[in-house]
N, C-alpha and C positions, 0 to 999 in steps of 0.2 A: 504493500500500500504506500502511496505517496500522499503527503500533506501539502496542499496548495493554499497560499494566502492571496487574497485579493484586496486592493484598495478601490473604493468606488465613491461616486458622488450621486446625489439624487435630490430632486425637488419633491418635497413631502406633501404638497397640498392635495394631491389626488389619493393619498394613502392613509389608511387607518393605523399609522405607525409602521415601524420596521417589522415587528414580529408577526408571524402568521396568526390569524384569528378567524374563527368560524364566522362565515357570512360577511366578512369584510375583506377588502383588497389590501394587501400589504406589499412592501418592498421585498421581503423575504420570499413570498410566494412567487413573484416574478423572477427573482434571482435564482431560486432553486430549479424552477422549470427550465430556465435558459441554460444553466450549468448542466443539468441532466441531459439536455439535448446534445451537448458536446461530449459528455462523458459516456453516453449510451447506457446509462444506468441511473437509478434514482439517487439523488444527492441531497443530504441534509447539511446545512451550514450552521456555524456558530459565529456570532458577531461580537464586536467589542463593546457595543452599547446599544440598547434597545430604545431608539428614539420614539417619541410620542406621535400621535396623530397630527399631521400637518407640519412637523418639524423637518428641516432639511439637513443635508450632510454635505459639507465640503470634502470631507474625507472620513469614510467609515471603513473599518477593516473586518474582513470575514475570513474563515478558513473552512476547508472541507477535505475529506479523504477520498481517494480514488485509486483504483488499480490500473487505470488507463494511462498510457503514455502519450502525452501531447506536448508540443513545444509551448513555451510561455506565450509566444505571439499567437499561436493557434487558440489557446484558451481565451486570450483577451479579445481577439477579433471575432471568434466564434460566439462567445457569450454576448458580446455587444450586439451582434447581428440579431439576436433573439430577444433583446430587451426593448422596452418602450423608450421613447425619446427622453423621458425625464429621469432615467437611470443610466449611468455610464460607468463602465469599468475603467479605472485610470492606470492600474498596473497589476501584474501577476507575478508571484514569486514562489518558488518551492521552498519549504521550510522543513525543519526536522520534526520528528513526532512529538517532541516536548512542547512545541509552540501551541498556544491556545489563544485565539483572538481576544477572548474575554479575560481569562485567568492570568495570562502573561502580561496584560496591560497594567502599567503602573499609574497612568493618569488618563483623564479625558478632558479635552479642552473644548469649550463652547464659546461662541460669540453671539451676542444679541444685538440686533440693529434697531436703534431708536431714531426716529425722524422728528426733529424738534423745531425747525425754523419755518417750514411751510409745507402744506400738504402737496404731495407729488403723486399724480395718478399712477405712474409707472413703478415708483418705489413702494407704493402701498401694498403690493402683494408680498413684499419681503421685508417689511419693517413695521414698527408700531409708531404711529403719530401720537406724540405726547405733549407737544407744545414746548415752551421755553422751560429749561431745566437749570437748576443750580448743581452743576456737575461736581464742584468742590465739596458740597455737602454730601452728595451721594458717595463720593470716594471716601470721605471721612466715616460715614456710616458703615461702609463696606469693611472697614478695618475690623470692626467688631465681629465679623463672620469668619475671619481668617483663622486657620488652625483646625484642630480636631475638636468637634463638638457633636452633640446629639441634635440633629436638625429635624426633630419631630415636628416642630411648628411649621416647617416648610415642606412637609411630606404629604403626599396625597392620601386621603383616607382609604383609597383603594390599592395602595402600594402593597406589593407582595413580599417586600424585604422584611427580614426578621427584626431589624433595628435600623435606626437612621443615623448611626454614628459614622460620620464622614470627615475627611480632612480637606479643607479648601486651601490650596496653595497660593492662589492669586485671584484677585478681582481688580481689574484695571479698566479705566475708561479712556477712550481715544476719540477725539473729535476730528472729523474731516468734512468740511463744508456744512451742509445741513444735516448730516448724519452723525450720530454718536454711537460708537461701538463699545459694548461692555464685554471684555474678555474675562472668562472665568475658568479656572482649572482646579480640579480636585482629583483625589485618587479614584473616586466614583461618586455617583449621584443617586438619590432616591427619586421615585416617581414625582414629576412636576416640581422638583426642588429648584431648578434654575429659574423657571417661570415665576414661581412664587417669590423668590429672592428679587427678581427683576421688578415685579409689581411693587414690592416693598421699598426698594431703593428709588424707584420712580416717584412714589408717594413722598419720599423725603425731598427729592429734587423739585417737586411741585409745591413744596411748603405745606403739605397736608399731614406730614408726620415728622416728629422731632428726630434728630440724629440719634439720640440715646435710646429711642424707642426700639430700634432695630435689635440692639444688643439685649434689651429686656425681653423682647418676643422670643429670642433664641433661648435665653436662660430660663424663662418661665414656661417654655414649651407651649406658648399660647397661640394655637391655631386660629382662634377667633379674631385675633388682632391683625392677622395677615390680610392685606387689602386685595384679595383675589389672586389671580395669576395673569401674567402677561400672555398675549396671544401667541400661539404656536408659530405663526407665519414669520416672526422676526428672529427665530432661533435656529442656529446652524451648529451642528456638530463639526468642529473645526479640525481636530486631529486627535490621534491616540498616541500616548507615550509608552514606549517599550524600552527595555534595557539595551545597551550597546550591542548585545548579542544578536539582536535582530535589527538590521539596517534595511529599511524599505525606501523606495523612491517616494519623494514628497512626504517622508515620514513625519515632518513637522508641519505639513500643510502650507509651506511658504509659497510654493508656486501657485497653488490654488487660491491662496489669499490675495496674491497679486492679481489674478484673473478676476476675482470677485470684488476687488477693492475693499476687502475687509481684513 
Protein backbone atom coordinates (compact mmCIF):
# COMPACT_ATOMS: atom_id res chain seq x y z
CA UNK A 1 0.00 0.00 0.00
CA UNK A 2 1.10 3.55 -0.74
CA UNK A 3 0.02 6.63 1.22
CA UNK A 4 -0.71 9.72 -0.85
CA UNK A 5 -1.08 13.26 0.52
CA UNK A 6 -2.89 15.99 -1.40
CA UNK A 7 -3.17 19.74 -0.94
CA UNK A 8 -6.38 21.30 -2.22
CA UNK A 9 -8.37 24.51 -2.33
CA UNK A 10 -12.12 24.94 -2.43
CA UNK A 11 -14.88 27.52 -2.32
CA UNK A 12 -17.21 26.32 0.41
CA UNK A 13 -20.46 28.15 -0.34
CA UNK A 14 -22.05 25.23 -2.21
CA UNK A 15 -21.16 22.61 0.41
CA UNK A 16 -22.46 21.57 3.79
CA UNK A 17 -18.91 21.51 5.13
CA UNK A 18 -15.95 19.30 4.26
CA UNK A 19 -17.08 16.08 5.93
CA UNK A 20 -19.53 13.63 4.33
CA UNK A 21 -23.05 13.95 5.76
CA UNK A 22 -26.27 12.16 4.91
CA UNK A 23 -28.56 14.12 2.59
CA UNK A 24 -26.04 16.97 2.15
CA UNK A 25 -23.37 17.68 -0.47
CA UNK A 26 -19.83 17.84 0.92
CA UNK A 27 -16.32 18.47 -0.36
CA UNK A 28 -15.25 15.04 0.90
CA UNK A 29 -17.95 13.31 -1.15
CA UNK A 30 -16.78 14.91 -4.39
CA UNK A 31 -13.12 14.32 -3.58
CA UNK A 32 -13.50 10.64 -2.71
CA UNK A 33 -15.50 9.97 -5.87
CA UNK A 34 -12.86 11.69 -8.02
CA UNK A 35 -9.93 9.88 -6.38
CA UNK A 36 -11.75 6.55 -6.61
CA UNK A 37 -12.16 7.07 -10.35
CA UNK A 38 -8.39 7.37 -10.80
CA UNK A 39 -7.54 4.63 -8.29
CA UNK A 40 -10.06 2.17 -9.77
CA UNK A 41 -11.12 1.21 -6.24
CA UNK A 42 -13.15 2.88 -3.44
CA UNK A 43 -11.08 5.42 -1.50
CA UNK A 44 -11.65 6.97 1.92
CA UNK A 45 -9.71 10.08 2.84
CA UNK A 46 -8.67 11.74 6.09
CA UNK A 47 -8.39 15.53 6.30
CA UNK A 48 -6.40 17.94 8.43
CA UNK A 49 -9.43 19.95 9.53
CA UNK A 50 -13.18 19.59 9.01
CA UNK A 51 -14.36 22.98 7.81
CA UNK A 52 -17.97 24.03 8.45
CA UNK A 53 -20.78 24.69 6.01
CA UNK A 54 -19.84 27.59 3.73
CA UNK A 55 -16.22 27.85 4.94
CA UNK A 56 -13.52 27.99 2.26
CA UNK A 57 -10.00 26.57 2.10
CA UNK A 58 -6.90 28.14 0.61
CA UNK A 59 -5.01 25.01 1.55
CA UNK A 60 -6.54 21.86 3.01
CA UNK A 61 -4.49 18.66 3.36
CA UNK A 62 -5.82 15.11 2.98
CA UNK A 63 -4.34 11.64 2.68
CA UNK A 64 -5.47 8.23 1.47
CA UNK A 65 -4.05 4.74 0.95
CA UNK A 66 -3.96 2.88 -2.34
CA UNK A 67 -2.30 -0.16 -3.89
CA UNK A 68 -2.37 1.47 -7.33
CA UNK A 69 0.80 2.89 -8.86
CA UNK A 70 0.27 6.29 -10.49
CA UNK A 71 2.63 9.18 -11.09
CA UNK A 72 2.04 12.26 -8.92
CA UNK A 73 1.15 14.21 -12.05
CA UNK A 74 -1.39 11.55 -13.04
CA UNK A 75 -3.05 11.77 -9.63
CA UNK A 76 -3.23 15.56 -9.78
CA UNK A 77 -4.49 15.91 -13.34
CA UNK A 78 -6.76 12.89 -13.17
CA UNK A 79 -8.49 13.86 -9.94
CA UNK A 80 -8.89 17.50 -11.03
CA UNK A 81 -10.55 16.31 -14.22
CA UNK A 82 -13.30 14.68 -12.13
CA UNK A 83 -13.82 17.55 -9.67
CA UNK A 84 -16.27 20.47 -9.92
CA UNK A 85 -14.85 23.91 -10.69
CA UNK A 86 -14.96 25.04 -7.05
CA UNK A 87 -12.56 22.31 -5.82
CA UNK A 88 -8.96 22.10 -7.05
CA UNK A 89 -6.00 19.82 -6.22
CA UNK A 90 -2.89 22.00 -5.80
CA UNK A 91 -0.27 19.33 -5.23
CA UNK A 92 0.21 15.59 -4.66
CA UNK A 93 2.99 13.90 -2.73
CA UNK A 94 3.72 10.36 -1.59
CA UNK A 95 4.35 10.09 2.17
CA UNK A 96 5.36 7.35 4.59
CA UNK A 97 2.80 5.25 6.41
CA UNK A 98 3.26 7.21 9.65
CA UNK A 99 1.88 10.40 8.14
CA UNK A 100 -1.69 11.33 9.01
CA UNK A 101 -3.26 14.51 7.64
CA UNK A 102 -5.05 15.16 10.93
CA UNK A 103 -2.97 13.60 13.68
CA UNK A 104 0.43 14.64 12.27
CA UNK A 105 -0.69 18.28 12.08
CA UNK A 106 0.77 20.59 14.69
CA UNK A 107 -1.30 23.65 13.88
CA UNK A 108 -4.15 25.00 11.79
CA UNK A 109 -4.16 28.52 10.44
CA UNK A 110 -7.28 30.41 9.43
CA UNK A 111 -7.83 33.88 8.04
CA UNK A 112 -11.09 35.80 8.39
CA UNK A 113 -11.86 38.61 5.94
CA UNK A 114 -13.64 41.74 7.22
CA UNK A 115 -14.92 44.50 4.94
CA UNK A 116 -15.14 47.75 6.84
CA UNK A 117 -14.92 50.85 4.62
CA UNK A 118 -17.67 50.37 2.05
CA UNK A 119 -19.99 47.69 0.81
CA UNK A 120 -18.57 45.94 -2.26
CA UNK A 121 -20.84 43.74 -4.35
CA UNK A 122 -18.04 41.43 -5.50
CA UNK A 123 -16.29 41.09 -2.15
CA UNK A 124 -19.56 40.40 -0.35
CA UNK A 125 -19.43 36.68 -1.19
CA UNK A 126 -16.10 36.22 0.62
CA UNK A 127 -16.11 38.77 3.44
CA UNK A 128 -18.24 40.15 6.27
CA UNK A 129 -19.21 43.80 6.04
CA UNK A 130 -18.97 45.25 9.55
CA UNK A 131 -18.45 48.99 9.06
CA UNK A 132 -15.75 51.04 10.79
CA UNK A 133 -13.71 49.13 13.39
CA UNK A 134 -11.28 50.02 16.16
CA UNK A 135 -8.62 47.49 15.17
CA UNK A 136 -6.29 48.48 18.04
CA UNK A 137 -8.96 47.57 20.60
CA UNK A 138 -9.64 44.27 18.83
CA UNK A 139 -5.95 43.39 18.89
CA UNK A 140 -5.74 44.26 22.58
CA UNK A 141 -8.79 42.13 23.38
CA UNK A 142 -7.33 39.22 21.38
CA UNK A 143 -4.30 39.05 23.69
CA UNK A 144 -6.54 37.61 26.40
CA UNK A 145 -7.28 34.60 24.19
CA UNK A 146 -3.68 33.62 23.51
CA UNK A 147 -2.23 30.47 25.06
CA UNK A 148 -3.89 27.29 26.27
CA UNK A 149 -7.40 27.69 27.67
CA UNK A 150 -10.75 25.97 27.88
CA UNK A 151 -12.64 27.61 25.01
CA UNK A 152 -16.00 26.22 26.13
CA UNK A 153 -17.64 29.64 25.73
CA UNK A 154 -16.67 29.70 22.05
CA UNK A 155 -17.65 26.09 21.33
CA UNK A 156 -20.78 25.09 19.42
CA UNK A 157 -23.40 23.30 21.49
CA UNK A 158 -23.37 20.61 18.82
CA UNK A 159 -19.59 20.09 18.92
CA UNK A 160 -18.56 16.43 19.20
CA UNK A 161 -15.17 17.08 20.85
CA UNK A 162 -14.67 15.69 24.35
CA UNK A 163 -13.35 19.02 25.61
CA UNK A 164 -12.58 22.54 24.38
CA UNK A 165 -9.03 22.91 25.69
CA UNK A 166 -7.02 24.40 22.83
CA UNK A 167 -3.89 26.53 22.45
CA UNK A 168 -4.06 29.68 20.34
CA UNK A 169 -0.62 30.68 19.12
CA UNK A 170 -1.47 33.87 17.26
CA UNK A 171 -4.27 36.31 16.55
CA UNK A 172 -3.11 39.09 14.27
CA UNK A 173 -4.96 41.80 12.32
CA UNK A 174 -3.75 43.12 8.99
CA UNK A 175 -5.33 45.97 7.05
CA UNK A 176 -5.18 46.22 3.25
CA UNK A 177 -7.35 48.88 1.66
CA UNK A 178 -10.98 48.39 2.62
CA UNK A 179 -10.33 44.89 3.99
CA UNK A 180 -9.03 43.72 7.34
CA UNK A 181 -7.67 40.20 7.68
CA UNK A 182 -7.66 38.41 11.01
CA UNK A 183 -5.02 35.68 11.05
CA UNK A 184 -5.54 33.08 13.77
CA UNK A 185 -3.42 29.99 14.46
CA UNK A 186 -3.93 27.25 17.05
CA UNK A 187 -3.00 23.64 17.59
CA UNK A 188 -6.64 22.84 16.80
CA UNK A 189 -10.11 24.40 16.97
CA UNK A 190 -13.49 23.23 18.24
CA UNK A 191 -16.69 23.58 16.21
CA UNK A 192 -17.51 27.24 15.39
CA UNK A 193 -14.65 28.48 17.61
CA UNK A 194 -13.08 30.85 15.07
CA UNK A 195 -16.42 32.33 14.01
CA UNK A 196 -17.53 32.95 17.59
CA UNK A 197 -14.19 34.55 18.45
CA UNK A 198 -14.48 36.78 15.39
CA UNK A 199 -18.01 37.89 16.31
CA UNK A 200 -16.78 38.77 19.80
CA UNK A 201 -13.75 40.72 18.61
CA UNK A 202 -15.84 42.59 16.03
CA UNK A 203 -18.23 43.59 18.83
CA UNK A 204 -15.21 45.10 20.61
CA UNK A 205 -14.14 46.87 17.43
CA UNK A 206 -17.63 48.34 17.02
CA UNK A 207 -17.65 49.63 20.60
CA UNK A 208 -20.42 47.24 21.64
CA UNK A 209 -18.25 45.25 24.06
CA UNK A 210 -15.45 46.23 26.45
CA UNK A 211 -11.95 44.91 25.86
CA UNK A 212 -11.82 43.16 29.26
CA UNK A 213 -15.14 41.40 28.58
CA UNK A 214 -13.50 39.00 26.11
CA UNK A 215 -11.19 37.60 28.76
CA UNK A 216 -14.08 37.39 31.23
CA UNK A 217 -16.21 35.40 28.77
CA UNK A 218 -13.33 32.95 28.37
CA UNK A 219 -12.65 32.57 32.09
CA UNK A 220 -16.30 32.35 33.12
CA UNK A 221 -17.14 29.98 30.22
CA UNK A 222 -20.14 32.17 29.53
CA UNK A 223 -21.63 31.09 26.21
CA UNK A 224 -24.58 33.45 26.62
CA UNK A 225 -22.28 36.48 26.52
CA UNK A 226 -20.86 35.59 23.10
CA UNK A 227 -22.58 37.80 20.48
CA UNK A 228 -23.37 35.04 17.97
CA UNK A 229 -20.93 33.93 15.31
CA UNK A 230 -19.42 35.50 12.22
CA UNK A 231 -20.75 34.36 8.81
CA UNK A 232 -19.01 31.37 7.29
CA UNK A 233 -18.42 33.15 3.97
CA UNK A 234 -15.54 35.24 5.35
CA UNK A 235 -13.58 32.33 6.80
CA UNK A 236 -10.73 30.55 4.99
CA UNK A 237 -8.62 27.61 6.15
CA UNK A 238 -5.25 29.07 5.27
CA UNK A 239 -2.67 26.34 5.93
CA UNK A 240 -1.75 23.30 8.01
CA UNK A 241 1.47 23.19 10.02
CA UNK A 242 3.52 19.98 10.12
CA UNK A 243 6.95 19.12 11.46
CA UNK A 244 10.01 19.55 9.24
CA UNK A 245 9.80 15.83 8.56
CA UNK A 246 7.03 16.59 6.07
CA UNK A 247 7.83 19.26 3.50
CA UNK A 248 4.97 19.98 1.13
CA UNK A 249 4.64 22.43 -1.78
CA UNK A 250 2.96 25.63 -0.55
CA UNK A 251 3.12 24.10 2.93
CA UNK A 252 2.74 27.53 4.53
CA UNK A 253 0.13 28.72 2.06
CA UNK A 254 2.35 31.62 0.94
CA UNK A 255 1.75 31.23 -2.79
CA UNK A 256 -1.99 30.85 -2.33
CA UNK A 257 -2.10 33.85 -0.01
CA UNK A 258 -0.47 35.92 -2.73
CA UNK A 259 -3.03 34.79 -5.27
CA UNK A 260 -5.98 35.51 -2.97
CA UNK A 261 -4.42 38.72 -1.57
CA UNK A 262 -4.93 37.48 1.96
